N, C-alpha and C positions, 0 to 999 in steps of 0.2 A: 293561404297566409292571412293573418289577426291584420289589421288594418293598422292598430294600436300596437306598442311594445313597449313602450311604460308609461311608470305608475308614481305618484307621486300622496305621499301618506301625510300630512299635515297632524304635527304632535310637537309642539314646541309650545302650547299654555300651558301654566301652573294648575291647571284646575282648583281653584280657591274654591269651590261651592261645594266639590270634594272632601276637603280638609276636615278631621286633623289625618285623613287616609293618605293623602297628596302629600304629605307634609312628608316624607321620607321614600317619598312610592312617585314616579312620573304616572301621571295620569293614564297613559297610554300600556303600564302596563297591570294598571290596576286589573285584578281575576274578572272573566267573565267567564261563568261554565267552567269553569277548572281552565282557561289559561290564560293570560295576558291578552286584552281586548285591542291592542293592534297584531297580536298573535292570529285571531280570526281572518283579519284583512288582509296579510301577507300569505298564509294559506290559501286562501280562498282567490287572491292575484293570481298563485302560484297553479291553481288546476286550471285551472284558462287560456296557462302560456303567457303570462305577465311577469316575469320573471326580473327586471331591471326597474326596478323601484328606490326612488328617494323619499329618502324621512330627513324633515329638519326636527332640530331638537335644539331645546334652551335649557328650561324649566333639569332641572338633576340629570342632564343630558349623560353624564358617563357612567349613569344607573344604566340608562336605557343603550348605550351603545354599549355595555359587557354585559348586558344580556340577550340583546341579537346580533352584536358581533358584524359580518362580513352577508348574515342569510343561508352561509351552505349551509346550515342546518336544517333549513326550511325548503333548499334547492334554490334557491335568489341570489343574486347579487343585494346589495343593497348597498347604496350610496347615501354618507352620510353630510347635512347642509348644515352647520355650528352657528346658533345663532348665540353667542355668548356675553354680551355687552348688554345688550335689551334686542326682546323679540323686536321681530319687523314685522308681526303682523302676517293675516293670512298673506295678502297680495306680494306683499313687502319679501318674504319669505322666498316664495313662489319664483319670486325675479333676481334674486340670490340664487338660489338656486340654477337657474338660466344660466344666468353672469358667468358663475362659475364651471359651467360644465357639466353640471354635477345630474342635470334635466338636462335631457336632448332640448333643442331647438326641434321640436314636433309638438303635435298636436300629443296628449296626456290624459290619461285618467288622473282624476285628484279624489281624495279620500280625505274626508274627515277622521283623526284617528280614536274622537270620540262617542262612535255611532255603533249601534250594532244591529245590523239589518239579515235577514234572510235574502234581502237583494241576489241574485246570481250575476257576475261578472263576466259571463258565459254570455249574457244577451251586450253587449260591449265588441264583443270579440270582432264584430268587422265594423263596423263606426267609426263611421268615415264623416268630419269637419269640412263642411260646403268651403270655399274658397275665401269668401266674405265671413263666417259664421267664427263666431270667436267662441259661441260654449253651448251645451249641450249640457240642460240641468235635470235631474230628476225630483221630483217634489212629490210630499205625500200626504194625506187628509193631517190635518191639522191636528196635533194632539193636546191636550188641555192646557200644557206651558205657551203653549202658543196659539191661539185660538183667532186670533185674528192673519194668521199664515203668515208669509214672503211673497208672494209674487202670482200671480195667474198664468193662463195660458188661453191664447188666443188664435182659432185658424193657427197649431203648432207651435207659433213665437211666446216668449215670456216676456211679464212686460209687471211693472211694477205696479200698478195698480188693474182697477180687473172691469170691465165692458160692461156696463147694463146689469146685469144680475149673476155672471158668473163670479163665478168662487177665486179664492186666494187662494194657494196651497202654501205648504214650510216647504223650505228647502231640506232634501234628507241627508245632505253631506256629501253627496254622490255625485259628480260629473264629467263628463269630458273636455279641456282647454287648451284648446291655442295660445300659443307664445305670444299671442299679438296682440293677444286680450292688454298684457302689459307693458306695451308697449310705451316708454314716454315717462317709465316712472325710475325715481333716480337711487340708482345705488346705496343699498345699506340706510337709505329713506322708508321706517314704517309706514304702510301702506293696507288701509282694510280692501276685499276681493270687491264687497256688496258696490262698493261706487261705482267702483269700474263696469261690473254686470250692469248696471242699473243705468248709465251712458252709452255702455253698447245697444241694451234691449231698446232705445232710445232711436240709435240706428237699425233696427229690426235683425241685429244681427248674435240674436239668444233664440235658440230654440229650449222648449221645454218641454215633460211628458211624466204622465202620475204614474206611480206604481204604486200598487196596492200587498207591495210586502210586507210583513213584520218588523218594524222600524223601532227605534228609540233613541234617545239623545243621555247616555248615560251619564247625564250633570250632573248630579246628586247622588244623597246614595240612595234616596228615595227609589230615584229610577233604577239605580243599582241593585237594590235587594227588587222592582218591577222584572227586570230583565234577567238576573239569577233565576227566579222562581218561572219563568216563564221557559226556560228552558229546563229549569226542572221536572216542571208539570208537561209543558208539548212537545218539549224535545226539539231538535233544531232542524228538523224535516230532510232536505237536501242541501241542505249550508255545506259548500267547498271548501269552510276552513276550520271541520274539523280535526 
């Protein structure tokens, strides 16, 4: 039986860099390879037995909910956490989902809705966070738009700064999180995830690994074209989200 039973997909952003495409279409519904970007994640999670999925929504939330509904069309149960007045940022959005019971008080897979990757979620099925562990991050080689990277890995531990000649890598928007990472946040107050991760890294509570799967941050029209070209020419391999 999988150690992880739930996931959260972050989908509340406005997608300003993809405008005008996202003026009337929520970014998670932008089509990649013939289906909405977020559907790739939902199907891939369902394929490995993760059927309890929370999605936070703000910009054009009604369009997102009308399209995806309760998730039954994909064989999952979708829990909607709405941020109507003001987006709560990454950590704030997760915290609201926890506070309102949309997300259960147990470790969960966290996925950024605006990435596309051939990473197989089956690699997470038996992942278990340690008692003091707050997160396990998946990193990738730095793309051109993030040459400096985000985090380093030293003996399996994630750190903000590289040691010696070690490389820094880019956070892939994929992780396993403990709700304890969010302890101390104030309900309804926007909060970013990166500062919380960096604080936990200083306490040696965040682990990480580098993955070699194809990955792209679908954040601009240029990169949207790139991912569609990749799928058209290379195919999707064993991607479970087809």
